[in-house]
N, C-alpha and C positions, 0 to 999 in steps of 0.2 A: 918515334913513329910519325911519318908525314901526315898531314891533314889534308882533306880535300879543299879545293879552291873553286868558288862559285863566281859566275859573272851575273850580277844583278842589275837589271836595267829598267828604267821607268817607261811606261807606255800609256798612250791615250787611246789604244785600240781596244774597245770594249764591246760586249753584247749585253743588252739588258736581260736580266733574269726574272726579276719580280718587281712590281710596283704596288705598294699598299697605300690606299688613301682613306682607310677607315678610321685611323687614330686622329688625335688632335693635330699632329704634324705628319704629313706624308713622308714616305721613304721610298727610295729606289735602290735596288741592288744590281750591280753590274759585275760582269766577269771578264777579266782580261783575256783577250784572244792571244794565243801563243803560236809563234812560227814553229816549224818542224825542229825538234831538239830542244825546245824551251818548255818550261812548265810554270806553274804559279802556285802560291801558298794559300790563297784564300780570296773570297769575293771582296768587292769594294762597295761600301755602304755610304749613302749620302741622303740627308734629309731633303724633302721636296721631290719635284717631278722633273727637274732640269736634266740636261745632259751632264755628263761627268765634268766637275769643276776642277779636279786634280787628277794626278796620274795614279795608276796602279803600278805594279812591278811584275816582271817576268824573270825567270832565272834559268841558267843552263850551267852545266858542270864544265869547268875548264880543266882541272886536274882532279882525278878521282883516285880512290884507294880501293882496289878490287875486293880486299877483305873487309872493308867497312865503307860502302858507297855513301856519297854525300846525300843523295836523295833516295827516297823509297815511296812506293804507292801505299796509301792506307790499306789496311786489311779489312776495313769495313767502315760503317758510319753509325754514330749514335744520334738518335733523334733528341733534340734539345727542347724545342717548343714549336708552335705554329699559330696560324691565325688566318683571317679572311683578307683577301686582296681588295675586295670591294663589297659593299652590301647592296647597292641598287644602281642601275636596274638589275633585275634578277638575271638577265642574260649575261651580265658581266661578272657575276660572282665566281670567285675561285678561292683556293686556299693556298697558303704557303707553308713550307716546312723548313726549319732551321736544323743544321746538322754539324756535328763535331767529328773530325776524322779519328778513326781508331789507328793510332800509330803503331807500327811494328816495334818490337822490343829494340831499345837503343835508339829510337827516333822520337821526335816530338812534333806536334802540329803547331803551325804559325798562323792560323786563321780558320775561319768557319765558312760555310756556304749556305745559301738558301736554294730551295727548288720550289717551282710552282706546280700545283696540283689542281686540274680542272674538276669541277663538280659534276657528278652524274646528273641525268635528267631527273631522277627521283629525288636527289638532294636539292636541286633547284626548286622542285615543286614543294618540298618541305619548307624551304624559305618562303615561298609565295604564300603558303597556307598560314604561316606564323605572322606574316605581314597583314593578311586579310583578317586574322583573328585579333590583331591589335597587340599581340604579345611580342616578346623579344625573339630575335632569330634563334631557331633551335640549332644546336651544335650537331653537325653530322657525327654518326657513331664512330667513323674511322678517325676523326679528330680527337674525340673523347678517349679513344683507345690507342692513340698515337700510331695508327696503322697506316703509315704512308710508305710508298715505295722508296727505297734508299737511292741516293744519287748514283749515277754512272758517269764519272768524270775522269777520262783517261789521262789528262794532263795536269792533274792535282798531285802534289807531292808533300810528303813530310820530310823533315830535316834531321840529319844525323845529330844526336845529342852532343857529340864531341865538338861540333862547330856551331852550337847554339848557346844562347844566354837567355835568362828569364827577362820578361818585360812586364812591369806592372800595369794593371788595367784600372786606370783612374779617370779616363776621359770618355763621357758618355756621348754617343753619336745620336742615338735615337731610341725612344721606347714607344710602346703601343698604348700609352695612357689615353683613355677616351674611346678606345676601339670597341669596348664591350665584350671582347673575347675573354673567355675564362682561362686561357693560357697566356700568361704574361710573357712579354718579350722585350728585352733591351739589348742594344748593340754597343760594344765598347771598343774604342780605337786601339789598334796595334799600329800606331802612327808611322814608325819608320818603314813599314812595308805597305802602308795603306790598305791593310786588311782589318778584320774585326773579330771580336769574340762575342758570341751570343750567350746571354745569361737569362735564365727563365724567371726573372723577377723584374719588377719596376721599382725604381727609387731605392735600389739596394746595390751598393758597389760589390762587384765580384769578390769572393774571398780566395780566389786563385790568381796565378799569374799566367801569361802566355809566354811565347818564345819568339825570338828573332835570331837571325844569323849573328854570330859573334864577329865576323869580318865587317869592315866598314860598308855601309849601305849608301849609295849615292843619293844626293838630294835631288828632288824632282825639279826639272827646269820649267815645268808648266805652272 
């Protein structure tokens, strides 16, 4: 049976999704912008607040198999963890949520995404009161309940398992140590695709693997 063929290309065309400065090390999440007919496998994660220092990747299908397409949209999203994008000033406070795609049967995810969630006025006032009282910032109820709106990302794709291979998660990009948030977050590199995997712990290597395409992935020229 023939297998699908992908065109995987590096890109430096990004949009910033989230920037978190509350932990000991800041982090910025970028999303590759995709031309018509192109897709992406996951966001790009970088410590600090600089513009992207390396490329992401976009993908299109060159040769497909109608009975077993190369790419498929996720059927949903699983909330992994979340945190605060800043603590002060109060007007700047927001939240982020980290998500894993729910791959259709026969497909796998090759990266995760973040989304930003603005605080309501009532939640901002709650933070302001906790600061005035001298206590730690109070966690908004919807963070404690993991009740974030799921992503809507039409150009995100999962990969057919027949053209995928596992990739070990051993290289830490960033974690939220020092943020004070009670939902731990760490991001682990899926280096060949410049995507990442979110793990809801700090200081603990993920006990699972991710996936990358089994066909050769070009090296980034950037």
